[in-house]
PABA-135145 format. One record per residue (C-alpha): residue number from 1; residue in one letter; z, y, x. Coordinates in steps of 0.25 Angstrom, whole numbers, plus 5000, padded with zeros to 4 digits. Example, Ala and Ser with C-alpha at 12.3 -4.5 7.8 and 13.67 -1.06 7.14 Angstrom:
2
  pos  code    zz    yy    xx
    1     A  5031  4982  5049
    2     S  5029  4996  5055
# end
This chain:
431
  pos  code    zz    yy    xx
    1     M  5251  5226  5222
    2     K  5260  5220  5231
    3     R  5256  5229  5242
    4     I  5259  5241  5233
    5     I  5273  5235  5231
    6     L  5276  5234  5244
    7     F  5271  5247  5248
    8     C  5280  5254  5238
    9     L  5292  5246  5242
   10     A  5291  5251  5257
   11     A  5289  5265  5252
   12     T  5300  5262  5244
   13     L  5309  5257  5258
   14     A  5303  5268  5266
   15     T  5310  5279  5256
   16     I  5322  5273  5255
   17     A  5324  5272  5270
   18     L  5320  5285  5271
   19     A  5329  5290  5261
   20     Q  5341  5283  5268
   21     K  5338  5290  5282
   22     A  5338  5303  5274
   23     P  5351  5311  5278
   24     V  5361  5312  5267
   25     K  5362  5326  5264
   26     D  5375  5332  5261
   27     P  5380  5336  5247
   28     V  5380  5350  5243
   29     V  5392  5356  5243
   30     P  5395  5369  5235
   31     C  5404  5378  5240
   32     N  5410  5395  5235
   33     G  5407  5405  5249
   34     D  5415  5395  5258
   35     A  5412  5381  5263
   36     D  5423  5380  5273
   37     H  5433  5375  5266
   38     L  5424  5364  5261
   39     P  5422  5347  5266
   40     G  5415  5347  5279
   41     K  5407  5336  5285
   42     Y  5406  5327  5298
   43     T  5397  5320  5304
   44     D  5398  5310  5318
   45     H  5388  5309  5329
   46     T  5382  5297  5320
   47     N  5376  5307  5312
   48     P  5374  5322  5320
   49     K  5366  5332  5314
   50     Y  5358  5333  5327
   51     P  5352  5321  5336
   52     S  5363  5318  5347
   53     S  5358  5317  5361
   54     L  5366  5309  5372
   55     K  5357  5309  5384
   56     G  5356  5296  5393
   57     T  5355  5282  5398
   58     A  5361  5271  5385
   59     P  5373  5268  5392
   60     D  5378  5281  5396
   61     K  5375  5286  5380
   62     A  5383  5275  5376
   63     V  5394  5281  5384
   64     M  5392  5295  5379
   65     T  5391  5290  5365
   66     R  5404  5283  5365
   67     Q  5410  5294  5372
   68     L  5406  5303  5361
   69     I  5409  5295  5350
   70     A  5423  5295  5355
   71     L  5425  5311  5356
   72     E  5418  5310  5341
   73     K  5430  5298  5336
   74     L  5441  5309  5344
   75     E  5435  5321  5337
   76     E  5435  5314  5324
   77     A  5448  5308  5326
   78     S  5455  5322  5327
   79     R  5450  5326  5312
   80     N  5457  5313  5307
   81     N  5463  5323  5297
   82     F  5455  5335  5297
   83     Q  5446  5340  5285
   84     L  5433  5345  5289
   85     N  5428  5359  5282
   86     G  5418  5369  5282
   87     C  5408  5362  5292
   88     V  5399  5351  5295
   89     A  5405  5342  5308
   90     R  5394  5334  5317
   91     V  5396  5327  5330
   92     S  5384  5325  5338
   93     F  5385  5319  5355
   94     S  5374  5325  5365
   95     G  5375  5325  5381
   96     G  5370  5315  5393
   97     D  5367  5326  5402
   98     K  5374  5327  5417
   99     T  5385  5336  5420
  100     M  5386  5339  5435
  101     F  5401  5340  5440
  102     G  5398  5343  5454
  103     N  5389  5332  5458
  104     I  5394  5323  5448
  105     G  5387  5321  5436
  106     L  5392  5316  5422
  107     T  5386  5315  5409
  108     R  5388  5325  5399
  109     Y  5389  5324  5384
  110     G  5397  5329  5374
  111     Y  5402  5328  5358
  112     Q  5400  5338  5348
  113     L  5406  5340  5334
  114     A  5397  5353  5328
  115     A  5405  5358  5314
  116     Y  5394  5366  5305
  117     Q  5401  5377  5296
  118     N  5398  5373  5282
  119     V  5395  5386  5274
  120     C  5393  5391  5259
  121     H  5379  5394  5256
  122     V  5380  5408  5251
  123     T  5371  5406  5238
  124     E  5370  5391  5238
  125     H  5385  5390  5236
  126     I  5385  5377  5246
  127     V  5388  5371  5258
  128     K  5380  5374  5270
  129     T  5381  5367  5285
  130     V  5377  5379  5296
  131     G  5367  5373  5304
  132     E  5373  5378  5317
  133     Y  5389  5375  5323
  134     R  5397  5383  5329
  135     T  5410  5375  5328
  136     V  5409  5362  5338
  137     L  5418  5355  5346
  138     R  5412  5348  5358
  139     V  5417  5338  5368
  140     D  5408  5339  5382
  141     V  5409  5326  5391
  142     N  5407  5330  5407
  143     P  5404  5345  5401
  144     S  5396  5355  5408
  145     F  5405  5365  5413
  146     V  5395  5375  5420
  147     Q  5382  5381  5419
  148     G  5375  5383  5431
  149     Y  5382  5386  5446
  150     L  5390  5396  5450
  151     L  5384  5405  5460
  152     P  5396  5411  5471
  153     G  5394  5422  5477
  154     G  5384  5421  5489
  155     T  5375  5412  5482
  156     G  5362  5412  5475
  157     E  5352  5425  5473
  158     F  5354  5435  5485
  159     Y  5346  5446  5491
  160     L  5346  5448  5507
  161     D  5344  5464  5508
  162     K  5350  5476  5500
  163     S  5335  5479  5493
  164     R  5336  5466  5485
  165     A  5321  5465  5488
  166     V  5323  5448  5488
  167     R  5333  5442  5480
  168     Y  5334  5426  5483
  169     D  5338  5415  5472
  170     I  5346  5404  5478
  171     P  5351  5392  5471
  172     I  5363  5388  5475
  173     D  5362  5372  5473
  174     A  5353  5367  5481
  175     K  5341  5370  5491
  176     Q  5327  5373  5484
  177     G  5315  5365  5485
  178     P  5309  5352  5479
  179     N  5323  5346  5479
  180     Y  5332  5358  5473
  181     S  5332  5353  5459
  182     N  5338  5339  5464
  183     E  5348  5345  5475
  184     R  5353  5354  5464
  185     T  5357  5342  5454
  186     S  5361  5331  5465
  187     R  5367  5340  5476
  188     P  5369  5355  5472
  189     S  5376  5363  5483
  190     R  5391  5363  5483
  191     I  5392  5379  5480
  192     S  5383  5377  5465
  193     Q  5394  5368  5459
  194     Y  5404  5379  5460
  195     I  5410  5381  5447
  196     S  5418  5395  5443
  197     E  5429  5397  5433
  198     A  5420  5406  5424
  199     M  5409  5396  5426
  200     I  5420  5386  5418
  201     L  5423  5396  5408
  202     A  5409  5401  5403
  203     N  5407  5396  5390
  204     R  5422  5392  5389
  205     S  5430  5404  5389
  206     N  5428  5419  5387
  207     D  5443  5423  5389
  208     Y  5441  5432  5400
  209     K  5456  5434  5400
  210     N  5460  5420  5406
  211     K  5447  5415  5413
  212     H  5455  5408  5424
  213     A  5466  5404  5415
  214     D  5454  5397  5405
  215     F  5449  5390  5415
  216     L  5459  5382  5422
  217     K  5463  5379  5409
  218     F  5449  5374  5405
  219     I  5446  5367  5417
  220     N  5459  5361  5418
  221     G  5457  5355  5404
  222     E  5473  5362  5400
  223     D  5467  5370  5390
  224     Y  5454  5377  5382
  225     V  5447  5389  5384
  226     E  5439  5397  5373
  227     N  5426  5405  5374
  228     W  5424  5415  5362
  229     I  5408  5413  5358
  230     S  5412  5424  5346
  231     G  5422  5433  5347
  232     S  5433  5434  5357
  233     K  5448  5427  5360
  234     Y  5453  5441  5359
  235     D  5447  5445  5345
  236     K  5455  5449  5333
  237     I  5451  5439  5323
  238     G  5449  5443  5309
  239     P  5445  5438  5296
  240     K  5430  5440  5299
  241     S  5431  5435  5312
  242     Y  5423  5425  5319
  243     Q  5427  5417  5333
  244     W  5417  5408  5339
  245     I  5427  5401  5350
  246     D  5423  5390  5360
  247     R  5434  5382  5364
  248     R  5435  5372  5378
  249     Y  5444  5361  5382
  250     L  5441  5354  5396
  251     I  5445  5339  5395
  252     A  5447  5333  5409
  253     K  5454  5323  5417
  254     P  5466  5326  5421
  255     G  5473  5328  5434
  256     I  5461  5332  5442
  257     P  5454  5345  5442
  258     V  5439  5347  5435
  259     L  5437  5359  5447
  260     I  5442  5362  5460
  261     P  5442  5375  5467
  262     V  5431  5377  5478
  263     S  5439  5383  5488
  264     R  5434  5393  5498
  265     K  5432  5384  5509
  266     Q  5423  5375  5502
  267     Y  5415  5387  5497
  268     L  5412  5392  5509
  269     E  5409  5378  5514
  270     D  5401  5377  5502
  271     L  5393  5389  5505
  272     L  5387  5384  5519
  273     E  5381  5374  5510
  274     Y  5375  5384  5501
  275     F  5369  5393  5512
  276     E  5361  5381  5516
  277     I  5355  5380  5502
  278     E  5354  5396  5502
  279     K  5347  5397  5514
  280     A  5337  5387  5510
  281     N  5335  5392  5496
  282     F  5334  5406  5501
  283     Y  5323  5401  5510
  284     F  5315  5394  5499
  285     D  5317  5408  5490
  286     L  5311  5417  5501
  287     E  5298  5407  5503
  288     N  5296  5408  5489
  289     K  5299  5423  5489
  290     I  5288  5425  5501
  291     K  5277  5416  5495
  292     N  5279  5422  5482
  293     N  5277  5435  5489
  294     A  5266  5432  5499
  295     G  5253  5441  5495
  296     N  5261  5450  5489
  297     T  5254  5463  5497
  298     S  5261  5474  5487
  299     E  5272  5483  5490
  300     S  5282  5477  5485
  301     G  5276  5462  5489
  302     K  5276  5468  5505
  303     K  5292  5472  5503
  304     R  5296  5459  5496
  305     A  5289  5452  5509
  306     T  5297  5460  5520
  307     A  5311  5459  5511
  308     L  5307  5444  5510
  309     E  5304  5443  5526
  310     A  5319  5450  5529
  311     D  5326  5441  5520
  312     K  5320  5429  5527
  313     N  5325  5434  5541
  314     A  5338  5438  5537
  315     Y  5343  5427  5529
  316     P  5345  5418  5540
  317     Q  5355  5427  5546
  318     L  5361  5428  5532
  319     Y  5362  5413  5531
  320     E  5370  5412  5546
  321     T  5379  5424  5543
  322     K  5384  5417  5529
  323     K  5386  5404  5536
  324     A  5394  5410  5548
  325     K  5404  5417  5537
  326     V  5407  5404  5531
  327     K  5409  5396  5541
  328     E  5418  5407  5548
  329     L  5426  5407  5536
  330     L  5427  5392  5534
  331     A  5433  5392  5549
  332     T  5441  5404  5549
  333     Q  5449  5404  5535
  334     K  5461  5398  5534
  335     A  5462  5386  5525
  336     E  5472  5391  5515
  337     W  5458  5403  5512
  338     L  5450  5394  5512
  339     Q  5456  5384  5502
  340     K  5456  5394  5491
  341     Q  5448  5391  5480
  342     A  5434  5400  5481
  343     V  5434  5413  5472
  344     I  5421  5420  5476
  345     D  5410  5430  5471
  346     I  5400  5426  5461
  347     N  5385  5426  5464
  348     S  5382  5440  5456
  349     V  5391  5447  5465
  350     T  5379  5451  5473
  351     Y  5367  5445  5477
  352     D  5366  5452  5492
  353     A  5366  5442  5502
  354     N  5375  5452  5514
  355     E  5384  5456  5502
  356     R  5386  5440  5500
  357     L  5388  5437  5514
  358     A  5399  5447  5515
  359     A  5406  5441  5503
  360     I  5408  5425  5510
  361     G  5422  5424  5510
  362     K  5425  5433  5502
  363     F  5435  5424  5491
  364     Y  5443  5429  5479
  365     D  5457  5424  5471
  366     A  5449  5423  5458
  367     E  5439  5421  5448
  368     N  5433  5433  5441
  369     E  5419  5438  5436
  370     K  5414  5439  5449
  371     T  5421  5429  5457
  372     S  5421  5414  5456
  373     A  5432  5403  5456
  374     L  5426  5391  5463
  375     Y  5427  5376  5458
  376     I  5418  5364  5458
  377     Y  5421  5351  5448
  378     N  5430  5341  5456
  379     P  5423  5330  5462
  380     A  5435  5322  5460
  381     Y  5435  5323  5444
  382     F  5422  5319  5441
  383     K  5420  5308  5453
  384     P  5427  5298  5444
  385     T  5415  5299  5432
  386     A  5402  5301  5442
  387     N  5400  5287  5440
  388     Q  5403  5286  5425
  389     P  5393  5300  5422
  390     T  5396  5297  5405
  391     K  5411  5297  5407
  392     P  5419  5309  5404
  393     A  5425  5316  5415
  394     L  5428  5327  5406
  395     M  5426  5335  5392
  396     E  5426  5348  5388
  397     V  5430  5351  5373
  398     Q  5422  5362  5366
  399     F  5428  5368  5350
  400     R  5417  5378  5346
  401     Y  5426  5385  5335
  402     E  5425  5397  5325
  403     I  5436  5406  5319
  404     S  5430  5413  5306
  405     A  5435  5414  5292
  406     D  5421  5406  5286
  407     R  5422  5394  5298
  408     G  5436  5390  5296
  409     F  5431  5373  5299
  410     S  5429  5378  5313
  411     E  5445  5382  5315
  412     R  5448  5370  5307
  413     L  5441  5361  5316
  414     L  5447  5367  5329
  415     S  5462  5366  5322
  416     N  5459  5352  5320
  417     F  5453  5351  5335
  418     L  5465  5357  5341
  419     K  5475  5348  5331
  420     N  5469  5335  5333
  421     Y  5458  5332  5343
  422     D  5463  5325  5354
  423     L  5459  5331  5367
  424     N  5468  5320  5374
  425     A  5459  5310  5371
  426     L  5446  5316  5379
  427     R  5455  5317  5390
  428     K  5456  5303  5390
  429     M  5444  5302  5388
  430     L  5442  5305  5402
  431     D  5452  5294  5409
# end
């Protein structure tokens, strides 16, 4: 009997424990056609919809968590006198990967406040929360500015003869071989670290009428830029219009630029480094092509073998001529010409190696669809935090919002952000 009583008691306690761990469901809220005006709900990082994920060592996670909680408190303070309606706003933390700023690696992590729209169910007439969000506030610490790398004109893929019989695929960041993966991350070529205005504005601004001005005000931390995901800045807004807009601010330390221009002199000197990489990678690619074509006795195989042999004989002269032309420009051009910013053709203009040779030394006044003004990360900006990779060197604030008759919550959140969110507090966090 005693065993039965103990068993029943244990079962009862287990049932109580499970009941205590079960999530508390929100009460059913009746509605009549519109849920946008009804009270919303906010949950902080201690109660995320999905598990927050921070990667790294325990000390690094502790530093990131403290910084992210400070960002969370800053946003909460901006809503002291704000009534959250029409949505469920949920906080989450993530990050721990490395962002490379030239040769300096810093830890990237971020705060997110996602607003999930509340709607009135058509037949049940109760409030339901949509499972995906479109309105979101993010603060990205040590953000990634660009994906991949720029291919300046004269670099990357090319063919050597007008028949275009063989195209060579040339990585520009490091020499191919057993150590390629390590070299491209630890000691990438200087030319592979170039950045253009278009790369900075990608997914940040599609205001094609003001591209250069948007680049300057964003990278200098002067003002926001916007990217219209749905709709356009130049649309006429009507009662049934829908616009989805991504706004970005860069929070940077004052008095020192994040990017610095690449001069024509530096570009030409970096080309000399690249030519050595191109030479090694050309022969690496050529030998693989010859190996793969071996034993192919068809007419096309014989033609390809002939083309490969001709390219093998032609490349050394091309290599020497390109080097000589660059060295001549460096030796004969005036200092004023050499110190101007390098604005050059981008890779897609031509793949013909001889046309590229002719274009060496040709520069432009401004970036457009077929040219790139070249920049690199400023080492002096990032060096102070090189030994403290989790410390914020800069931040990017993203506010993605909606303009629509049934999404008033999004515009209200944006309006409150503009009035009350303290961007200067973020700048102080960089000190």
